[in-house]
VMD Tcl script that builds the backbone (N, CA, C; Angstrom):
set m [mol new atoms 327]
animate dup $m
set s [atomselect $m all]
$s set {name element resname resid chain x y z} {
  {N N MET 1 A -25.348 -5.566 -19.088}
  {CA C MET 1 A -26.264 -6.349 -18.273}
  {C C MET 1 A -27.697 -5.871 -18.466}
  {N N GLY 2 A -27.896 -4.616 -18.828}
  {CA C GLY 2 A -29.244 -4.098 -19.013}
  {C C GLY 2 A -29.972 -4.000 -17.694}
  {N N ALA 3 A -30.948 -4.870 -17.464}
  {CA C ALA 3 A -31.687 -4.877 -16.211}
  {C C ALA 3 A -30.887 -5.644 -15.163}
  {N N LEU 4 A -30.805 -5.090 -13.987}
  {CA C LEU 4 A -30.042 -5.697 -12.905}
  {C C LEU 4 A -30.895 -6.735 -12.181}
  {N N PRO 5 A -30.369 -7.965 -11.965}
  {CA C PRO 5 A -31.148 -8.958 -11.214}
  {C C PRO 5 A -31.284 -8.531 -9.753}
  {N N ARG 6 A -32.223 -9.139 -9.038}
  {CA C ARG 6 A -32.417 -8.796 -7.617}
  {C C ARG 6 A -31.212 -9.159 -6.761}
  {N N GLU 7 A -30.535 -10.235 -7.134}
  {CA C GLU 7 A -29.356 -10.680 -6.388}
  {C C GLU 7 A -28.237 -11.003 -7.356}
  {N N LEU 8 A -27.044 -10.647 -6.947}
  {CA C LEU 8 A -25.862 -10.918 -7.745}
  {C C LEU 8 A -24.773 -11.378 -6.777}
  {N N ARG 9 A -24.142 -12.485 -7.082}
  {CA C ARG 9 A -23.068 -13.004 -6.217}
  {C C ARG 9 A -21.738 -12.823 -6.931}
  {N N VAL 10 A -20.790 -12.223 -6.211}
  {CA C VAL 10 A -19.489 -11.886 -6.790}
  {C C VAL 10 A -18.392 -12.341 -5.840}
  {N N ILE 11 A -17.344 -12.950 -6.407}
  {CA C ILE 11 A -16.154 -13.308 -5.631}
  {C C ILE 11 A -14.979 -12.550 -6.234}
  {N N LEU 12 A -14.280 -11.781 -5.396}
  {CA C LEU 12 A -13.102 -11.023 -5.825}
  {C C LEU 12 A -11.947 -11.318 -4.887}
  {N N ARG 13 A -10.760 -11.262 -5.417}
  {CA C ARG 13 A -9.577 -11.304 -4.565}
  {C C ARG 13 A -9.363 -9.916 -3.989}
  {N N SER 14 A -8.767 -9.846 -2.814}
  {CA C SER 14 A -8.475 -8.556 -2.195}
  {C C SER 14 A -7.664 -7.703 -3.167}
  {N N GLY 15 A -8.098 -6.490 -3.419}
  {CA C GLY 15 A -7.432 -5.599 -4.364}
  {C C GLY 15 A -7.954 -5.697 -5.781}
  {N N GLN 16 A -8.806 -6.678 -6.066}
  {CA C GLN 16 A -9.344 -6.880 -7.411}
  {C C GLN 16 A -10.634 -6.065 -7.579}
  {N N SER 17 A -10.933 -5.717 -8.832}
  {CA C SER 17 A -12.153 -4.955 -9.151}
  {C C SER 17 A -12.956 -5.667 -10.223}
  {N N MET 18 A -14.226 -5.313 -10.304}
  {CA C MET 18 A -15.097 -5.763 -11.397}
  {C C MET 18 A -16.080 -4.647 -11.674}
  {N N SER 19 A -16.609 -4.647 -12.908}
  {CA C SER 19 A -17.583 -3.615 -13.251}
  {C C SER 19 A -18.663 -4.200 -14.160}
  {N N PHE 20 A -19.804 -3.523 -14.183}
  {CA C PHE 20 A -20.889 -3.905 -15.078}
  {C C PHE 20 A -21.725 -2.667 -15.366}
  {N N LEU 21 A -22.497 -2.738 -16.451}
  {CA C LEU 21 A -23.367 -1.642 -16.865}
  {C C LEU 21 A -24.819 -2.037 -16.650}
  {N N VAL 22 A -25.628 -1.078 -16.187}
  {CA C VAL 22 A -27.067 -1.276 -16.062}
  {C C VAL 22 A -27.774 -0.047 -16.612}
  {N N GLU 23 A -28.983 -0.257 -17.100}
  {CA C GLU 23 A -29.761 0.841 -17.661}
  {C C GLU 23 A -30.294 1.742 -16.554}
  {N N GLU 24 A -30.434 3.028 -16.885}
  {CA C GLU 24 A -31.155 3.940 -16.011}
  {C C GLU 24 A -31.799 5.030 -16.866}
  {N N ASP 25 A -32.889 5.586 -16.379}
  {CA C ASP 25 A -33.622 6.611 -17.115}
  {C C ASP 25 A -33.142 7.976 -16.640}
  {N N MET 26 A -32.242 8.567 -17.375}
  {CA C MET 26 A -31.617 9.827 -16.987}
  {C C MET 26 A -32.609 10.990 -16.977}
  {N N THR 27 A -33.680 10.918 -17.753}
  {CA C THR 27 A -34.607 12.048 -17.851}
  {C C THR 27 A -35.577 12.114 -16.665}
  {N N SER 28 A -35.808 11.012 -15.977}
  {CA C SER 28 A -36.769 10.983 -14.874}
  {C C SER 28 A -36.150 11.398 -13.544}
  {N N GLY 29 A -34.828 11.447 -13.483}
  {CA C GLY 29 A -34.159 11.773 -12.230}
  {C C GLY 29 A -33.775 10.564 -11.413}
  {N N TYR 30 A -34.173 9.362 -11.856}
  {CA C TYR 30 A -33.801 8.146 -11.140}
  {C C TYR 30 A -32.346 7.808 -11.429}
  {N N ARG 31 A -31.637 7.369 -10.393}
  {CA C ARG 31 A -30.224 7.003 -10.500}
  {C C ARG 31 A -29.977 5.757 -9.660}
  {N N TRP 32 A -28.956 4.995 -10.043}
  {CA C TRP 32 A -28.496 3.890 -9.210}
  {C C TRP 32 A -27.592 4.477 -8.129}
  {N N ILE 33 A -27.837 4.079 -6.890}
  {CA C ILE 33 A -27.085 4.553 -5.731}
  {C C ILE 33 A -26.614 3.330 -4.966}
  {N N ALA 34 A -25.359 3.338 -4.531}
  {CA C ALA 34 A -24.811 2.208 -3.778}
  {C C ALA 34 A -24.769 2.537 -2.290}
  {N N HIS 35 A -25.232 1.585 -1.479}
  {CA C HIS 35 A -25.193 1.713 -0.028}
  {C C HIS 35 A -24.412 0.508 0.496}
  {N N TYR 36 A -23.283 0.758 1.168}
  {CA C TYR 36 A -22.392 -0.330 1.554}
  {C C TYR 36 A -21.458 0.118 2.673}
  {N N ASP 37 A -20.688 -0.815 3.215}
  {CA C ASP 37 A -19.703 -0.542 4.258}
  {C C ASP 37 A -18.425 -0.029 3.595}
  {N N HIS 38 A -18.175 1.260 3.723}
  {CA C HIS 38 A -17.033 1.907 3.068}
  {C C HIS 38 A -15.683 1.407 3.575}
  {N N ARG 39 A -15.655 0.755 4.710}
  {CA C ARG 39 A -14.391 0.219 5.236}
  {C C ARG 39 A -13.999 -1.081 4.557}
  {N N ARG 40 A -14.966 -1.771 3.959}
  {CA C ARG 40 A -14.732 -3.108 3.426}
  {C C ARG 40 A -14.522 -3.154 1.919}
  {N N CYS 41 A -15.107 -2.171 1.205}
  {CA C CYS 41 A -14.985 -2.145 -0.248}
  {C C CYS 41 A -15.221 -0.722 -0.744}
  {N N THR 42 A -15.025 -0.540 -2.029}
  {CA C THR 42 A -15.326 0.733 -2.671}
  {C C THR 42 A -16.264 0.452 -3.833}
  {N N VAL 43 A -17.303 1.269 -3.971}
  {CA C VAL 43 A -18.236 1.135 -5.083}
  {C C VAL 43 A -18.366 2.505 -5.740}
  {N N GLU 44 A -18.087 2.551 -7.026}
  {CA C GLU 44 A -18.269 3.784 -7.794}
  {C C GLU 44 A -19.437 3.573 -8.745}
  {N N VAL 45 A -20.290 4.577 -8.856}
  {CA C VAL 45 A -21.394 4.540 -9.811}
  {C C VAL 45 A -21.227 5.747 -10.722}
  {N N MET 46 A -20.963 5.469 -11.996}
  {CA C MET 46 A -20.784 6.532 -12.983}
  {C C MET 46 A -21.976 6.515 -13.927}
  {N N HIS 47 A -22.532 7.677 -14.179}
  {CA C HIS 47 A -23.760 7.799 -14.977}
  {C C HIS 47 A -23.408 8.313 -16.368}
  {N N TRP 48 A -23.915 7.618 -17.391}
  {CA C TRP 48 A -23.629 7.964 -18.785}
  {C C TRP 48 A -24.933 8.167 -19.537}
  {N N VAL 49 A -25.039 9.273 -20.266}
  {CA C VAL 49 A -26.210 9.522 -21.109}
  {C C VAL 49 A -25.983 8.807 -22.431}
  {N N THR 50 A -26.998 8.092 -22.894}
  {CA C THR 50 A -26.908 7.389 -24.175}
  {C C THR 50 A -27.077 8.402 -25.303}
  {N N PRO 51 A -26.116 8.484 -26.228}
  {CA C PRO 51 A -26.269 9.411 -27.364}
  {C C PRO 51 A -27.511 9.072 -28.177}
  {N N CYS 52 A -28.184 10.093 -28.682}
  {CA C CYS 52 A -29.414 9.899 -29.462}
  {C C CYS 52 A -29.177 9.019 -30.685}
  {N N SER 53 A -27.947 8.992 -31.186}
  {CA C SER 53 A -27.660 8.215 -32.381}
  {C C SER 53 A -27.614 6.714 -32.110}
  {N N GLU 54 A -27.492 6.321 -30.823}
  {CA C GLU 54 A -27.442 4.894 -30.500}
  {C C GLU 54 A -28.852 4.349 -30.339}
  {N N LEU 55 A -29.012 3.112 -30.722}
  {CA C LEU 55 A -30.316 2.454 -30.636}
  {C C LEU 55 A -30.671 2.178 -29.183}
  {N N ILE 56 A -31.858 2.587 -28.785}
  {CA C ILE 56 A -32.388 2.233 -27.474}
  {C C ILE 56 A -33.510 1.237 -27.722}
  {N N LEU 57 A -33.476 0.141 -27.036}
  {CA C LEU 57 A -34.448 -0.918 -27.259}
  {C C LEU 57 A -35.861 -0.408 -27.026}
  {N N PRO 58 A -36.809 -0.765 -27.890}
  {CA C PRO 58 A -38.161 -0.210 -27.804}
  {C C PRO 58 A -38.892 -0.539 -26.511}
  {N N TRP 59 A -38.555 -1.623 -25.822}
  {CA C TRP 59 A -39.245 -1.981 -24.587}
  {C C TRP 59 A -38.575 -1.358 -23.368}
  {N N SER 60 A -37.538 -0.569 -23.592}
  {CA C SER 60 A -36.784 0.011 -22.493}
  {C C SER 60 A -37.030 1.516 -22.406}
  {N N ASP 61 A -37.126 2.033 -21.179}
  {CA C ASP 61 A -37.243 3.468 -20.963}
  {C C ASP 61 A -35.882 4.100 -20.713}
  {N N ALA 62 A -34.822 3.340 -20.858}
  {CA C ALA 62 A -33.489 3.825 -20.523}
  {C C ALA 62 A -33.040 4.924 -21.478}
  {N N THR 63 A -32.537 5.992 -20.899}
  {CA C THR 63 A -31.923 7.057 -21.687}
  {C C THR 63 A -30.441 7.151 -21.354}
  {N N GLY 64 A -29.985 6.223 -20.517}
  {CA C GLY 64 A -28.583 6.224 -20.124}
  {C C GLY 64 A -28.194 4.910 -19.496}
  {N N MET 65 A -26.956 4.881 -19.063}
  {CA C MET 65 A -26.407 3.693 -18.422}
  {C C MET 65 A -25.663 4.119 -17.168}
  {N N ALA 66 A -25.609 3.226 -16.215}
  {CA C ALA 66 A -24.780 3.426 -15.032}
  {C C ALA 66 A -23.708 2.342 -15.057}
  {N N GLU 67 A -22.463 2.756 -14.926}
  {CA C GLU 67 A -21.371 1.793 -14.786}
  {C C GLU 67 A -21.081 1.674 -13.300}
  {N N ILE 68 A -21.174 0.449 -12.799}
  {CA C ILE 68 A -20.936 0.187 -11.384}
  {C C ILE 68 A -19.620 -0.565 -11.259}
  {N N VAL 69 A -18.684 0.027 -10.518}
  {CA C VAL 69 A -17.360 -0.559 -10.327}
  {C C VAL 69 A -17.213 -0.912 -8.851}
  {N N ILE 70 A -16.940 -2.188 -8.583}
  {CA C ILE 70 A -16.777 -2.676 -7.211}
  {C C ILE 70 A -15.329 -3.077 -7.023}
  {N N HIS 71 A -14.724 -2.552 -5.963}
  {CA C HIS 71 A -13.323 -2.847 -5.648}
  {C C HIS 71 A -13.281 -3.488 -4.263}
  {N N GLY 72 A -12.857 -4.767 -4.209}
  {CA C GLY 72 A -12.782 -5.476 -2.939}
  {C C GLY 72 A -11.529 -5.092 -2.161}
  {N N ARG 73 A -11.692 -4.835 -0.861}
  {CA C ARG 73 A -10.538 -4.475 -0.035}
  {C C ARG 73 A -10.345 -5.449 1.117}
  {N N ALA 74 A -11.301 -5.498 2.028}
  {CA C ALA 74 A -11.159 -6.325 3.224}
  {C C ALA 74 A -11.724 -7.724 2.966}
  {N N VAL 75 A -10.955 -8.746 3.363}
  {CA C VAL 75 A -11.382 -10.137 3.195}
  {C C VAL 75 A -12.642 -10.386 4.021}
  {N N GLY 76 A -13.598 -11.066 3.418}
  {CA C GLY 76 A -14.830 -11.402 4.111}
  {C C GLY 76 A -16.024 -11.310 3.183}
  {N N LEU 77 A -17.206 -11.468 3.763}
  {CA C LEU 77 A -18.455 -11.422 3.012}
  {C C LEU 77 A -19.206 -10.157 3.398}
  {N N LEU 78 A -19.703 -9.424 2.406}
  {CA C LEU 78 A -20.499 -8.240 2.691}
  {C C LEU 78 A -21.589 -8.086 1.655}
  {N N VAL 79 A -22.564 -7.257 1.980}
  {CA C VAL 79 A -23.697 -7.017 1.096}
  {C C VAL 79 A -23.659 -5.563 0.653}
  {N N ILE 80 A -23.807 -5.365 -0.651}
  {CA C ILE 80 A -23.900 -4.027 -1.233}
  {C C ILE 80 A -25.335 -3.871 -1.712}
  {N N ASP 81 A -26.029 -2.852 -1.212}
  {CA C ASP 81 A -27.377 -2.564 -1.682}
  {C C ASP 81 A -27.291 -1.536 -2.797}
  {N N LEU 82 A -27.843 -1.885 -3.952}
  {CA C LEU 82 A -27.937 -0.954 -5.066}
  {C C LEU 82 A -29.401 -0.553 -5.182}
  {N N VAL 83 A -29.671 0.729 -5.022}
  {CA C VAL 83 A -31.052 1.206 -5.081}
  {C C VAL 83 A -31.216 2.123 -6.285}
  {N N TYR 84 A -32.364 2.004 -6.911}
  {CA C TYR 84 A -32.709 2.822 -8.069}
  {C C TYR 84 A -33.777 3.793 -7.595}
  {N N ALA 85 A -33.367 5.049 -7.383}
  {CA C ALA 85 A -34.261 6.025 -6.774}
  {C C ALA 85 A -33.867 7.423 -7.210}
  {N N LYS 86 A -34.745 8.370 -6.922}
  {CA C LYS 86 A -34.386 9.777 -7.061}
  {C C LYS 86 A -33.610 10.119 -5.793}
  {N N PRO 87 A -32.351 10.535 -5.904}
  {CA C PRO 87 A -31.498 10.700 -4.722}
  {C C PRO 87 A -32.115 11.542 -3.600}
  {N N GLN 88 A -32.707 12.681 -3.917}
  {CA C GLN 88 A -33.268 13.548 -2.881}
  {C C GLN 88 A -34.452 12.883 -2.188}
  {N N GLU 89 A -35.294 12.209 -2.971}
  {CA C GLU 89 A -36.446 11.522 -2.382}
  {C C GLU 89 A -35.996 10.384 -1.486}
  {N N TRP 90 A -35.002 9.601 -1.951}
  {CA C TRP 90 A -34.519 8.460 -1.159}
  {C C TRP 90 A -33.906 8.956 0.148}
  {N N ALA 91 A -33.178 10.078 0.089}
  {CA C ALA 91 A -32.579 10.652 1.302}
  {C C ALA 91 A -33.657 11.089 2.299}
  {N N ASN 92 A -34.854 11.389 1.799}
  {CA C ASN 92 A -35.963 11.819 2.658}
  {C C ASN 92 A -36.932 10.688 2.997}
  {N N GLY 93 A -36.533 9.441 2.747}
  {CA C GLY 93 A -37.315 8.291 3.175}
  {C C GLY 93 A -38.298 7.720 2.176}
  {N N VAL 94 A -38.322 8.238 0.940}
  {CA C VAL 94 A -39.208 7.672 -0.074}
  {C C VAL 94 A -38.594 6.356 -0.559}
  {N N PRO 95 A -39.358 5.272 -0.583}
  {CA C PRO 95 A -38.806 3.982 -1.016}
  {C C PRO 95 A -38.296 4.042 -2.457}
  {N N PRO 96 A -37.214 3.311 -2.749}
  {CA C PRO 96 A -36.684 3.280 -4.115}
  {C C PRO 96 A -37.604 2.506 -5.053}
  {N N MET 97 A -37.447 2.747 -6.345}
  {CA C MET 97 A -38.227 2.026 -7.349}
  {C C MET 97 A -37.768 0.573 -7.450}
  {N N LYS 98 A -36.449 0.357 -7.353}
  {CA C LYS 98 A -35.875 -0.990 -7.440}
  {C C LYS 98 A -34.755 -1.121 -6.417}
  {N N VAL 99 A -34.526 -2.348 -5.974}
  {CA C VAL 99 A -33.408 -2.654 -5.080}
  {C C VAL 99 A -32.761 -3.938 -5.571}
  {N N ALA 100 A -31.451 -3.931 -5.627}
  {CA C ALA 100 A -30.693 -5.138 -5.964}
  {C C ALA 100 A -29.596 -5.299 -4.916}
  {N N GLN 101 A -29.266 -6.527 -4.605}
  {CA C GLN 101 A -28.208 -6.779 -3.632}
  {C C GLN 101 A -27.070 -7.534 -4.292}
  {N N VAL 102 A -25.863 -7.056 -4.028}
  {CA C VAL 102 A -24.658 -7.738 -4.466}
  {C C VAL 102 A -24.041 -8.383 -3.245}
  {N N PHE 103 A -23.948 -9.709 -3.266}
  {CA C PHE 103 A -23.289 -10.435 -2.191}
  {C C PHE 103 A -21.837 -10.594 -2.601}
  {N N LEU 104 A -20.969 -9.815 -1.984}
  {CA C LEU 104 A -19.563 -9.781 -2.353}
  {C C LEU 104 A -18.738 -10.581 -1.364}
  {N N GLN 105 A -18.010 -11.543 -1.884}
  {CA C GLN 105 A -17.054 -12.292 -1.068}
  {C C GLN 105 A -15.676 -11.905 -1.523}
  {N N VAL 106 A -14.901 -11.337 -0.597}
  {CA C VAL 106 A -13.517 -10.951 -0.902}
  {C C VAL 106 A -12.613 -11.994 -0.264}
  {N N VAL 107 A -11.777 -12.619 -1.107}
  {CA C VAL 107 A -10.883 -13.685 -0.640}
  {C C VAL 107 A -9.447 -13.162 -0.665}
  {N N PRO 108 A -8.535 -13.788 0.105}
  {CA C PRO 108 A -7.141 -13.328 0.112}
  {C C PRO 108 A -6.494 -13.466 -1.261}
  {N N GLN 109 A -5.481 -12.662 -1.503}
  {CA C GLN 109 A -4.762 -12.727 -2.766}
  {C C GLN 109 A -4.038 -14.027 -2.859}
}
mol reanalyze $m
mol bondsrecalc $m
mol representation Tube
mol addrep $m
């Protein structure tokens, strides 16, 4: 996916998962962080460093990728906030560099 859009709409069946990759700059300390209702879904964010041998697009500052895996559990509609920030700064109230929202609708199996 490269750059993450501001809004993403996803429909999953209960128990179903989906994943996507987005760029992140591993050298700056910025990371994608998921903020969501842990009772309704599970979101994993795995950070991968791009090997130097792989081509990085010249207009991109990305030195890595984040794989975001969303697993729907409870039926209903919920919002997952994905923030691109330095974790310690964000925890101390510094606004994130980017914010994206995933509107997740979980439907019955």
